[in-house]
C-alpha positions as a Python dict, from the first residue, in 0.01 Angstrom:
ca = {
    (1, 'X'): (0, 0, 0),
    (2, 'X'): (35, 133, -357),
    (3, 'X'): (-176, -38, -622),
    (4, 'X'): (-39, -128, -965),
    (5, 'X'): (-223, -55, -1289),
    (6, 'X'): (-470, -337, -1344),
    (7, 'X'): (-524, -407, -973),
    (8, 'X'): (-881, -483, -865),
    (9, 'X'): (-994, -249, -587),
    (10, 'X'): (-1303, -152, -387),
    (11, 'X'): (-1402, 182, -236),
    (12, 'X'): (-1370, 200, 143),
    (13, 'X'): (-1609, 498, 168),
    (14, 'X'): (-1865, 689, -32),
    (15, 'X'): (-1678, 918, -275),
    (16, 'X'): (-1829, 1242, -400),
    (17, 'X'): (-1809, 1272, -779),
    (18, 'X'): (-1950, 1622, -832),
    (19, 'X'): (-1737, 1910, -710),
    (20, 'X'): (-1978, 2127, -514),
    (21, 'X'): (-2334, 2203, -419),
    (22, 'X'): (-2409, 2443, -707),
    (23, 'X'): (-2667, 2204, -849),
    (24, 'X'): (-2857, 2207, -521),
    (25, 'X'): (-2857, 2588, -518),
    (26, 'X'): (-3006, 2586, -869),
    (27, 'X'): (-3290, 2352, -769),
    (28, 'X'): (-3135, 2045, -931),
    (29, 'X'): (-3047, 1717, -756),
    (30, 'X'): (-2754, 1739, -517),
    (31, 'X'): (-2403, 1596, -538),
    (32, 'X'): (-2340, 1255, -693),
    (33, 'X'): (-2155, 986, -494),
    (34, 'X'): (-2006, 646, -572),
    (35, 'X'): (-2102, 401, -297),
    (36, 'X'): (-1868, 229, -54),
    (37, 'X'): (-1782, -123, -171),
    (38, 'X'): (-1806, -44, -543),
    (39, 'X'): (-1544, -250, -729),
    (40, 'X'): (-1320, -130, -1008),
    (41, 'X'): (-982, -161, -1178),
    (42, 'X'): (-689, 82, -1143),
    (43, 'X'): (-617, 225, -1489),
    (44, 'X'): (-346, 472, -1389),
    (45, 'X'): (-173, 651, -1106),
    (46, 'X'): (15, 973, -1041),
    (47, 'X'): (226, 1097, -755),
    (48, 'X'): (130, 1446, -654),
    (49, 'X'): (307, 1688, -430),
    (50, 'X'): (117, 1745, -112),
    (51, 'X'): (168, 1926, 209),
    (52, 'X'): (28, 2248, 345),
    (53, 'X'): (197, 2468, 84),
    (54, 'X'): (37, 2274, -203),
    (55, 'X'): (-307, 2317, -47),
    (56, 'X'): (-240, 2688, 8),
    (57, 'X'): (-134, 2729, -356),
    (58, 'X'): (-453, 2563, -479),
    (59, 'X'): (-662, 2790, -254),
    (60, 'X'): (-467, 3097, -371),
    (61, 'X'): (-519, 3009, -738),
    (62, 'X'): (-890, 2951, -685),
    (63, 'X'): (-936, 3290, -519),
    (64, 'X'): (-750, 3497, -778),
    (65, 'X'): (-789, 3297, -1101),
    (66, 'X'): (-1069, 3502, -1264),
    (67, 'X'): (-981, 3843, -1120),
    (68, 'X'): (-843, 4141, -1309),
    (69, 'X'): (-594, 4368, -1139),
    (70, 'X'): (-393, 4680, -1215),
    (71, 'X'): (-39, 4591, -1332),
    (72, 'X'): (127, 4678, -998),
    (73, 'X'): (-128, 4470, -804),
    (74, 'X'): (-95, 4178, -1047),
    (75, 'X'): (284, 4186, -1002),
    (76, 'X'): (244, 4186, -623),
    (77, 'X'): (-1, 3891, -637),
    (78, 'X'): (240, 3707, -870),
    (79, 'X'): (521, 3756, -617),
    (80, 'X'): (302, 3619, -338),
    (81, 'X'): (223, 3314, -552),
    (82, 'X'): (593, 3257, -617),
    (83, 'X'): (657, 3261, -241),
    (84, 'X'): (400, 2984, -202),
    (85, 'X'): (564, 2787, -486),
    (86, 'X'): (908, 2821, -323),
    (87, 'X'): (765, 2707, 11),
    (88, 'X'): (609, 2409, -165),
    (89, 'X'): (954, 2303, -283),
    (90, 'X'): (1059, 2252, 79),
    (91, 'X'): (766, 2036, 187),
    (92, 'X'): (664, 1865, -140),
    (93, 'X'): (822, 1531, -53),
    (94, 'X'): (681, 1532, 299),
    (95, 'X'): (321, 1530, 182),
    (96, 'X'): (362, 1350, -150),
    (97, 'X'): (70, 1121, -220),
    (98, 'X'): (-35, 878, -488),
    (99, 'X'): (-370, 930, -658),
    (100, 'X'): (-536, 675, -880),
    (101, 'X'): (-757, 665, -1186),
    (102, 'X'): (-1013, 386, -1143),
    (103, 'X'): (-1268, 243, -1387),
    (104, 'X'): (-1562, 116, -1181),
    (105, 'X'): (-1800, -169, -1266),
    (106, 'X'): (-2085, 76, -1322),
    (107, 'X'): (-1888, 248, -1601),
    (108, 'X'): (-1769, 554, -1408),
    (109, 'X'): (-1405, 649, -1443),
    (110, 'X'): (-1277, 862, -1157),
    (111, 'X'): (-936, 1032, -1139),
    (112, 'X'): (-777, 1161, -821),
    (113, 'X'): (-888, 871, -599),
    (114, 'X'): (-679, 876, -280),
    (115, 'X'): (-501, 560, -173),
    (116, 'X'): (-683, 541, 161),
    (117, 'X'): (-1017, 539, -25),
    (118, 'X'): (-931, 198, -174),
    (119, 'X'): (-882, -159, -61),
    (120, 'X'): (-777, -460, -263),
    (121, 'X'): (-1050, -694, -382),
}
């Protein structure tokens, strides 16, 4: 059930706020989570394309984002990326999902909250 801007919601699970475990590898405290049951207000929403191709494109970009290649290799990698983009055009509506921006009672504002992570309150 989509939530409108201004709707009061609660988390249905613990949600990780920090992206990865790099802090733990550096000897700092581990990932930060918002606890299940924390209440907040929806302050915005976006509909994002989903599906397998979208996930593949994100993985592709992460792997090659900071790399430097010879011109012919860069062109080849660009063509591969375009194939993923074209494939994403076919399945974008199938996996489309709504993500929310929520301001929680503790002051945290979190974007990209999935609909199944929330329940009305």
